C-alpha positions as a printed Julia matrix, in Angstrom:
179×3 Matrix{Float64}:
  57.94   10.44   -8.36
  55.48   11.68  -10.13
  57.59   12.09  -13.52
  58.7     8.06  -12.9
  54.44    7.47  -12.91
  54.07    9.34  -15.94
  56.81    7.65  -17.78
  55.17    4.06  -16.9
  51.91    5.29  -18.11
  52.86    6.83  -21.54
  55.1     3.28  -21.96
  52.19    1.53  -21.38
  49.87    3.22  -23.55
  52.59    3.12  -26.29
  52.85   -0.72  -25.97
  48.57   -0.95  -26.14
  48.61    1.06  -29.33
  51.53   -0.62  -30.78
  50.09   -4.08  -30.04
  46.56   -2.76  -31.52
  48.11   -1.51  -34.89
  50.13   -4.93  -35.36
  47.15   -6.95  -34.86
  44.86   -5.02  -37.05
  47.08   -5.54  -39.86
  47.94   -9.26  -38.69
  44.28  -10.15  -38.9
  44.36   -9.62  -42.71
  47.09  -12.38  -43.17
  45.45  -14.95  -41.46
  43.59  -18.12  -43.37
  39.95  -17.73  -43.92
  37.63  -20.06  -41.48
  36.98  -23.32  -43.53
  33.47  -23.05  -44.91
  31.02  -25.55  -42.58
  28.74  -27.53  -44.87
  24.7   -26.51  -44.47
  23.09  -27.73  -41.4
  20.59  -30.6   -41.9
  17.01  -29.47  -41.29
  15.61  -30.12  -38.07
  11.94  -31.34  -37.62
   9.38  -28.41  -36.49
   8.27  -30.29  -33.38
  11.43  -30.47  -31.18
  11.22  -26.47  -30.7
   7.49  -26.39  -30.78
   6.92  -27.21  -27.08
   9.21  -24.52  -25.78
   7.39  -21.82  -27.57
   3.76  -23.22  -26.43
   5.74  -23.17  -22.95
   7.06  -19.53  -23.28
   3.2   -18.31  -24.67
   1.43  -19.92  -21.61
   3.89  -18.34  -19.14
   3.3   -14.8   -20.82
  -0.06  -15.43  -21.07
  -0.32  -16.22  -17.11
   2.09  -13.29  -16.18
  -0.59  -11.07  -17.96
  -3.37  -12.68  -15.79
  -1.97  -12.29  -12.47
  -0.87   -8.69  -13.43
  -4.68   -8.17  -14.42
  -5.95   -9.9   -10.78
  -3.45   -7.72   -9.07
  -4.4    -4.53  -10.9
  -8.21   -5.19  -10.18
  -7.56   -5.79   -6.48
  -5.49   -2.51   -6.34
  -8.34   -0.43   -8.01
 -11.01   -2.55   -5.44
  -8.78   -1.49   -2.55
  -8.65    2.28   -4.06
 -12.44    2.53   -4.27
 -13.39    1.13   -1.06
 -10.94    3.56    0.77
 -12.52    6.33   -1.39
 -15.93    4.98    0.0
 -14.78    5.35    3.68
 -13.15    8.49    3.59
 -16.54   10.0     1.64
 -18.72    8.33    4.71
 -16.23    9.65    7.52
 -16.38   13.13    5.93
 -20.01   12.81    5.78
 -20.36   11.57    9.57
 -17.87   14.46   10.52
 -19.83   17.17    9.18
 -23.15   16.0    10.41
 -21.78   16.18   13.88
 -20.45   19.47   13.57
 -23.79   20.82   12.02
 -25.34   19.77   15.71
 -25.12   22.97   17.79
 -25.12   20.82   21.13
 -22.18   18.7    20.25
 -19.79   21.86   19.19
 -16.63   21.62   20.63
 -16.78   18.11   21.87
 -13.99   15.59   20.83
 -15.76   12.9    18.85
 -13.87   11.0    16.14
 -15.94    8.74   13.6
 -13.42    6.42   11.83
 -15.08    4.45    9.0
 -13.49    0.75    7.6
 -15.04   -0.44    4.4
 -14.04   -3.74    3.92
 -12.82   -4.98    0.4
 -15.67   -7.11   -0.38
 -19.18   -6.05   -1.2
 -21.21   -8.56    1.35
 -19.76   -7.22    4.39
 -20.87   -3.96    6.1
 -18.62   -1.02    6.9
 -17.51   -0.36   10.41
 -17.88    2.85   12.11
 -15.81    3.52   15.29
 -17.27    6.33   17.26
 -14.8     7.85   19.78
 -15.04   10.6    22.09
 -16.25   11.93   25.21
 -19.55   13.25   25.96
 -20.87   14.89   29.06
 -24.04   13.09   29.54
 -25.61   10.21   28.34
 -28.48   11.95   26.45
 -25.78   13.6    24.38
 -24.35   10.24   23.73
 -27.58    8.87   22.61
 -27.99   12.26   20.13
 -24.43   11.38   18.65
 -25.3     7.71   18.0
 -28.47    8.72   16.57
 -26.91   11.43   14.35
 -24.33    9.22   12.81
 -27.08    6.11   12.34
 -29.39    8.26   10.46
 -26.41    9.7     8.35
 -24.78    6.35    7.75
 -28.22    5.01    6.81
 -28.57    8.04    4.22
 -25.46    7.08    2.3
 -25.14    3.17    2.83
 -27.6     0.38    4.1
 -25.22   -1.62    5.53
 -23.28   -0.12    8.37
 -22.31   -1.43   11.72
 -21.65    0.93   14.66
 -19.12    0.53   17.36
 -19.9     2.78   20.32
 -16.49    3.86   21.91
 -18.07    7.19   23.55
 -17.32    7.58   27.3
 -19.7    10.09   28.82
 -18.43   12.0    32.19
 -21.4    10.55   34.13
 -20.4     6.79   33.03
 -16.76    7.53   34.29
 -17.91    9.12   37.5
 -19.8     5.79   38.19
 -16.78    3.6    38.09
 -14.94    6.31   40.33
 -17.7     5.77   43.15
 -16.03    4.47   46.27
 -12.68    4.72   45.38
 -10.53    7.84   45.87
  -8.92    9.49   42.96
  -5.63    8.49   42.21
  -2.91   10.52   44.3
  -5.73   11.55   46.84
  -5.49   10.11   50.54
  -8.79    9.83   52.59
  -6.85   10.48   55.81
  -7.61    7.52   57.47
  -4.57    5.57   56.66
């Protein structure tokens, strides 16, 4: 079976080579193409519109690419500002000894446009309302030192606030015995 395939392949290869050799010699025996009369010159105004359109399209594409690059650069700059402000706030909270070990997370969002204030979202849990006020004061002072336009979203919870919402209701899964 394998020898039959090899024989078929060899014969097909020989036919292809022979055809190539014959055709290359046959080209020399063909008649030359007739000579074409010289083309009449066309007025330049007919092709000028397409060239102008092509230039306008290329310039337009360059302008679009430039705007996209500028917006990307602005976005990177704003993200860098947000990371820097967030790091400064985290460091300020870590320097305060009374806040040591508390799960406090400042998250900063700096908008793309200059006129809009940066948003600082404070999340975490503090044991007392006094410590909550301390956290807000530290964040407000540190943010004002770096940027003048900040907006603080307080998402801090204190244990006293949580206790006040549960008064009069038993804890989840606890029965009072009156049922």
